[in-house]
C-alpha positions in Angstrom: 3.4 -35.3 -24.6 0.8 -37.4 -22.0 -2.3 -37.3 -23.5 -3.3 -39.6 -20.0 -4.1 -36.0 -18.5 -6.0 -34.3 -21.5 -8.7 -37.5 -21.4 -9.3 -37.5 -17.9 -10.0 -33.6 -18.3 -12.4 -34.3 -21.5 -14.0 -37.2 -19.6 -13.9 -34.7 -16.3 -16.2 -32.2 -18.6 -18.6 -34.8 -19.9 -18.8 -35.5 -15.8 -18.9 -32.3 -14.6 -21.8 -31.2 -17.1 -23.7 -33.9 -17.1 -23.7 -33.0 -12.6 -25.7 -29.4 -14.3 -29.2 -30.5 -14.7 -29.5 -33.5 -12.2 -28.4 -31.0 -9.5 -30.9 -28.3 -10.6 -33.6 -31.1 -10.8 -32.9 -32.5 -8.1 -32.6 -29.4 -5.8 -36.1 -28.0 -7.4 -37.5 -30.7 -6.3 -38.6 -31.5 -9.9 -38.4 -35.7 -10.8 -36.1 -35.6 -13.9 -34.4 -38.4 -16.7 -31.8 -40.9 -14.9 -30.1 -43.9 -15.8 -32.0 -45.2 -12.6 -35.2 -44.4 -14.0 -37.9 -47.1 -15.9 -37.0 -47.2 -19.5 -33.4 -45.9 -18.2 -32.6 -41.9 -19.3 -36.4 -41.8 -20.0 -38.1 -42.1 -17.6 -38.6 -39.7 -14.1 -36.7 -40.3 -11.4 -37.6 -38.7 -8.1 -36.0 -35.2 -7.5 -33.8 -37.5 -4.1 -32.3 -39.3 -6.7 -31.4 -37.1 -9.3 -29.2 -34.6 -6.6 -27.4 -38.3 -5.7 -26.5 -38.8 -9.2 -26.0 -34.9 -9.8 -23.6 -35.1 -7.4 -21.6 -38.4 -7.8 -21.1 -36.9 -11.0 -19.6 -33.7 -9.5 -17.4 -35.5 -7.6 -15.7 -37.6 -10.4 -15.6 -34.7 -12.4 -13.6 -33.2 -10.2 -11.2 -36.3 -9.2 -10.8 -36.7 -13.6 -9.8 -32.7 -13.5 -8.2 -31.9 -10.2 -6.6 -35.2 -9.1 -5.5 -36.7 -12.8 -2.3 -34.5 -14.2 -2.2 -30.7 -13.2 -4.7 -28.8 -14.5 -3.6 -25.5 -15.5 -6.7 -22.8 -16.5 -3.8 -21.2 -18.3 -3.1 -24.1 -20.8 -5.3 -23.6 -23.7 -4.6 -27.4 -24.1 -5.9 -28.4 -21.0 -9.0 -25.9 -20.8 -10.2 -26.9 -24.5 -10.0 -30.6 -23.4 -12.1 -30.1 -20.5 -14.5 -27.5 -23.0 -14.7 -30.1 -25.7 -15.7 -32.8 -22.6 -18.2 -30.4 -21.6 -19.6 -28.7 -25.1 -19.7 -32.7 -26.3 -22.3 -33.8 -23.6 -23.9 -30.3 -23.4 -25.3 -31.2 -26.8 -25.4 -34.2 -26.6 -27.7 -34.1 -23.7 -30.2 -31.5 -24.9 -30.9 -33.4 -28.1 -31.7 -36.5 -25.6 -33.8 -34.5 -23.0 -35.3 -32.3 -26.0 -37.5 -35.5 -26.8 -38.4 -35.8 -23.6 -39.0 -31.6 -22.6 -40.1 -30.3 -25.7 -36.5 -28.9 -26.2 -35.7 -30.4 -29.6 -38.7 -28.7 -31.5 -40.0 -25.3 -28.9 -42.7 -23.7 -32.0 -44.9 -27.0 -31.1 -44.5 -27.2 -27.1 
């Protein structure tokens, strides 16, 4: 079995999931944490920076999923590799950004 496409789909899922908060925040005109803020990943970047960063993540995710191997929606293995990437980065981002936005302890917000 060739593992390269599965690894690519896993990382594609990471990039696709990471695109969501940046694109949504940016499109809503809200600042959000990004790697370009000071300090990186903690401070806020402008909505424009977040749209650009989100779009970059979307393009990289697309390239990793659609242009590497032959991604098949009916293949449990392919979808599982993508889904695990989405789930793991989503949990990590929820924990990380929850520290700054009150999501880790909502009853104390």
